VMD Tcl script that draws the C-alpha trace (Angstrom):
set ca {
  {63.56 85.09 127.52}
  {66.64 87.36 127.28}
  {68.48 87.63 130.57}
  {70.78 90.63 130.36}
  {73.74 89.95 128.05}
  {73.75 86.40 126.70}
  {76.65 87.00 124.33}
  {79.36 89.67 124.36}
  {78.29 92.42 121.98}
  {80.57 94.13 119.53}
  {81.56 97.68 120.40}
  {80.13 100.31 118.07}
  {81.98 102.95 116.14}
  {85.52 102.85 114.84}
  {88.00 100.58 116.56}
  {90.51 102.45 118.66}
  {94.15 102.09 117.84}
  {96.87 104.17 116.23}
  {96.36 104.15 112.46}
  {99.62 105.76 111.44}
  {102.33 106.20 114.03}
  {104.94 107.69 111.71}
  {104.31 109.69 108.53}
  {104.89 107.21 105.73}
  {106.26 108.05 102.28}
  {103.10 106.82 100.59}
  {100.90 109.18 102.61}
  {103.09 112.18 101.82}
  {103.24 111.29 98.14}
  {99.48 110.87 97.89}
  {98.84 114.21 99.58}
  {100.95 116.21 97.14}
  {99.98 114.15 94.07}
  {96.40 115.49 94.01}
  {96.27 118.65 91.95}
  {92.80 119.99 92.68}
  {91.34 120.13 96.18}
  {88.57 117.56 96.55}
  {86.23 117.24 99.52}
  {86.56 114.05 101.52}
  {83.95 111.35 101.72}
  {81.10 110.55 99.39}
  {80.85 112.55 96.16}
  {77.74 114.65 95.66}
  {74.86 113.24 93.66}
  {73.64 115.54 90.87}
}
mol new
graphics top color blue
foreach p $ca { graphics top sphere $p radius 0.5 }
foreach p [lrange $ca 0 end-1] q [lrange $ca 1 end] { graphics top cylinder $p $q radius 0.2 }
display resetview
């Protein structure tokens, strides 16, 4: 029979923590490299 929390559960969602503290050169280069504006995330299914 389960009694409360037998094992520590993993927290849901994205882990907190600073992803990028300073703007890197790679991030700036990638941003300007894309010619056409594309929506983020999963591409639409046609």
